[in-house]
C-alpha positions as CSV (number, residue, x, y, z in Angstrom):
1,M,95.3,-9.4,-107.3
2,A,92.9,-12.5,-107.0
3,T,89.6,-12.0,-108.5
4,F,88.2,-12.9,-105.1
5,E,90.3,-10.0,-103.5
6,K,89.1,-7.5,-106.1
7,E,85.2,-8.8,-105.2
8,V,85.7,-8.4,-101.8
9,L,87.1,-4.5,-102.3
10,T,84.2,-3.1,-104.9
11,L,81.9,-4.8,-102.5
12,L,83.4,-3.0,-99.4
13,S,83.4,0.2,-101.6
14,T,79.6,0.2,-101.7
15,D,77.3,2.7,-99.5
16,L,76.3,0.1,-97.5
17,F,79.4,-0.9,-96.4
18,K,80.4,2.9,-96.1
19,K,77.3,2.8,-93.7
20,I,78.3,-0.1,-91.4
21,L,82.2,1.9,-91.1
22,G,80.1,5.1,-89.7
23,A,79.2,3.1,-86.7
24,G,75.7,4.6,-86.9
25,N,72.8,2.2,-86.5
26,L,71.9,0.2,-89.5
27,P,68.0,-0.2,-90.9
28,L,67.6,-4.0,-91.5
29,V,66.6,-3.4,-94.6
30,Q,70.2,-2.3,-95.2
31,L,71.6,-5.2,-93.8
32,N,69.4,-7.5,-95.3
33,A,70.9,-5.5,-98.6
34,V,74.4,-6.4,-97.1
35,L,73.9,-10.0,-96.7
36,A,72.0,-10.7,-100.1
37,L,75.8,-8.9,-101.7
38,L,77.9,-11.0,-99.6
39,I,75.7,-14.4,-100.7
40,K,75.6,-13.3,-104.1
41,S,78.9,-12.6,-104.0
42,R,80.3,-16.1,-102.4
43,I,81.5,-14.6,-99.9
44,P,81.7,-16.7,-96.7
45,F,80.5,-14.7,-93.6
46,D,78.6,-14.9,-90.1
47,L,75.9,-13.0,-88.3
48,E,75.9,-13.1,-84.6
49,Y,72.5,-11.7,-82.6
50,S,72.6,-10.3,-79.6
51,P,68.4,-9.1,-78.3
52,G,70.4,-7.7,-75.4
53,T,69.3,-7.3,-71.5
54,R,68.3,-4.2,-69.8
55,R,72.5,-3.6,-69.0
56,I,73.6,-3.7,-73.0
57,A,71.9,-2.8,-75.9
58,A,71.0,-5.0,-78.9
59,G,73.3,-5.4,-81.5
60,L,74.8,-7.8,-84.4
61,N,78.1,-8.7,-85.3
62,L,78.9,-9.7,-88.8
63,S,82.6,-11.3,-89.9
64,I,83.9,-11.6,-93.4
65,Y,85.8,-14.3,-94.1
66,I,88.5,-12.7,-96.8
67,N,91.0,-15.6,-96.8
68,P,92.1,-18.1,-93.9
69,T,94.4,-15.5,-91.9
70,T,91.9,-12.2,-92.9
71,T,88.5,-11.8,-90.8
72,L,86.5,-8.5,-91.1
73,S,84.2,-7.9,-88.0
74,F,81.5,-5.1,-88.0
75,T,79.5,-4.4,-84.9
76,I,76.3,-3.1,-85.9
77,P,74.4,-1.5,-82.6
78,L,70.1,-2.1,-83.4
79,E,69.9,0.6,-80.3
80,E,71.6,3.1,-78.3
81,G,74.5,2.1,-75.7
82,G,77.2,-0.5,-76.0
83,T,76.2,-4.2,-77.3
84,V,77.6,-7.4,-75.6
85,F,79.9,-7.5,-78.9
86,N,81.9,-3.9,-77.8
87,I,81.7,-4.0,-74.2
88,P,84.8,-4.7,-72.3
89,T,84.9,-7.6,-70.0
């Protein structure tokens, strides 16, 4: 396993990422900590934000790029209800 892959596995096993996987609302302070860890580890990622509407909740979508064929995506609700990232079309 490459060093980069070991770093990603170590990062994903932290309590912060376990909280994201728990599908609960994530306080913005903890989201900032996750982003800081990704930047410090030089792991490429995208963060999308949807402010929500009267019909859908505000939310975030965090995509982490492991290699050209593997991407991890996390939908993080900022309030109760479905976000634009997880409502079927």
